[in-house]
C-alpha angles and dihedrals in degrees: 000000000000126000110304100346134352118250089225132247130070104262092148093052097095093049089053095050096255121112121231116280111258123235088247092053091048090048092052090046090049089052090051090050091052090048093055097039123003119238139044093025094154092053092049091047090058091046091049095048091050092046093050092046093051102037107029131071110264091236090056092048090052090048093051092048092048092049098037093129101019116055134066091220091054090049091050093047094049093042092056095044097045097045089047091053092047091063104022096058106091090207136262105228100033130325121328103262092214090064092051092050094056092046096248109163109164116203120241103228119212116259116246117253090200102084118214117253091232119105117165118243112257099236094173092058092044091051097045096099099051122112115272111273095013121119121252111252130207126185124212143149091238134017117197120199108212133026101219132111096303098037092050094052092048093046092053094047095048097041092050088050089060101263122140104239134192119189118199118198124184094205127068131272110244118183117219093249088057098046114134119267099204139043098252092053093044096051091044096051108027107031130078112258089007090287093303094108114142141145114273093264093044093240096122120048112207138193123204130163126235134186134060100328095027117204091352088074096059109020124115091246098236106157115202118153121220111283120249092247092055093048091047089052092049090051096042101040103027102032096238100154128207100033099115102046136077096282092069093046090048091052092051091047092051092048094049089052093048091049096043091236110192139164116269109256097185116062114196121213094261091056094041084064089064094047094044095047094044091050091052091050097041092243129146114262136146143167113280125251114229142178097252138065137184096042130082108141119067102060094204097122093118088060095052125269112282089177094060093226096114107089094225124158094277089055099040129019101007089047090054091046091051091049088055092054104271115156111221114198115192128196092036124135114200108219098185148346113247113231125182126178092348096310134100113246102176141291140280119221147166118235134189110226137165112295117286129173098234103052134076120272114263134165120344111297093009141081129222115249128191111228133192121191112194113206135143090223125054123183116189109206104155096129131262093294100045103032096067090047091055091051093045092050087051091062096250107154108192101142094226097057106118094012130106091042112176123197110181093237111223130207119203132216126177120205122198120217133185093235125065116272104173095189092198095066132084131356108008098225110007099168143018140184122223093181091123101030094118122077121254131193108297099003143068122242121258143188126225117223139152123260109221097207127183115211099273094051089042093053090050094048101043117086120262117221097159139322096276094042092050092047090050091049091049090048088063093048094113089065098044122104110203115214126186133193109210110203117211095216131351110151142345136254143174141219122225136170116256122218089266092054096252123129116263115203121201123180137166129190115232129210093271091051094049089048090051093050093047091047089047092053090051092049093048090050091053091045093050094045091050088052091054105264115166094199134022126194127192109207116238146099097297102015126215117235139195123191127185115234100192096246102099097207090050091044090052091052090049090049090051091054090046091053089049089053090051091051089063098032111155111247097172114134111299092001110087108037110249124185135176137190097173125072120184149154106037094127097025126189124231148120099268107086092199098060103023117066090197129050119235091276099050100263113144115241125222093224096239124130094255094070091238123163134216105255114245096006120119141163118222112179144067093297085080093069109116090210139355115299107216097219136059103300106212097097093045092048089052093047091053089046090057088052091051092047090055089050092053091051092046093049095049 
């Protein structure tokens, strides 16, 4: 997908190592599109072919095309993509009629008049005087790879300490006034892989932000610090010192002040379900705390905050870094870290800049420029999916780089109510329950939250049992309350580089993860029923369903059978629906040099037996987590980033 809406066709296919889609393939894809959601199948087939060609590894595209009619994973991949497009596309010639039929009327939030302090560095202008064919060169004390939650905190801390800082971000810079206004535009511009991010086999659908600000631009703002039990485990079993004392608490307090974290005062209907059901059952539940105040109506947080009330990176830490002189360069892919004599000396990257005659062709209207940033300190903070790939492309050979990936696997239940819910309106996540956050014998802990889906995400997540059944389910969307159980751990994965240089993500649930998701489905069913739901649906292929029949004894028996079905729900690949918006642990920190690529302070190890580190090279994002976290990770990522920033200053 290109910004806003693709023009159609697959003109970039050859350049990406994938041949053009044949008319027969497009016809089959159009038939699939019509099967999943009736109407405009040919248009969606063109959109889907372009999206897959641009955003998916060529090997995966070839596999999907080869298995278009044969494999369950291909069916699942196309089903998700084509149903998403059916409801996420706002329409070309007038509004999308599907959105009108389900009563979806997104608000148009006012545009902020308080312009962000961030303005990207004009690399093209800075490089204009260099000799023809030579790379552009920037000098700095520190170069940070990635402008997300961790990179922003580190940039602010180092810049305000007097260091010259350059931040390189692969994604775009999008000012708040230009934030997307619809799902298709948002996923195209502000999400990793244009919102098509999945594990290699398609069994786990993932969301991850990209751009200057990273996930802070599009997240749902729920701020929950790491629990005491998790921090104690990290300290006890992984040797990460200083997580249970006052320093950690002080870091969290500072961050919450900087981000304006406050308790949600407006509780939308979908979140009132959690509070009402938990109260009836005697479970723990409370309003969320989030990094915004003074807004609770528009529900467009996943598209970026046009209002400017969300304290994302471009409002908070990156804004402070820019005010202290940091140069933020967007649209820049770091190809490798430069290491000489055991020390980092900078990075090499490719950047898209305004067209020049002496550089390679890049995206439309731009040219590709080779960039070198020379700096004695390099902090890689590209997130748990990109950080290991940068280190791997740099020739670093610690065997655990890319391993121990955690995803916070998520199970989904939808509860139907008689009254309107309109999950897409109001505070994104107004309440949560941590009743089951601690581990029990045989299962991981998990949190219960709401999932404020807009129609495209909703269509992708809800089960598909046929065209008419899916359309009927979507027609009732305004009365559905989406609940999610976010498992702390539940398996392990890894990231590797494919032959084309893209990141391949593999992940498998383990027995504890499956047990947590099944237990979570049962808990969400009880919660929803206690809150008054008349129907409950567990997402999967096939789904599990409970319907109230009016006679309470009969309804109770039906509910008991439903809970028994959930206790054995099939979570094999592409059976039980599994989602994730949190990626962690792929370059984890810890005391054991054999299994932890970073030491307890974020320094990158060489991988030799002497526990030596590469001088001046650090990691500063969620890939540092020794294990899964169990709650929304932004605050913990930022707290570890403060710790890494102090280490950088102490080492200098």
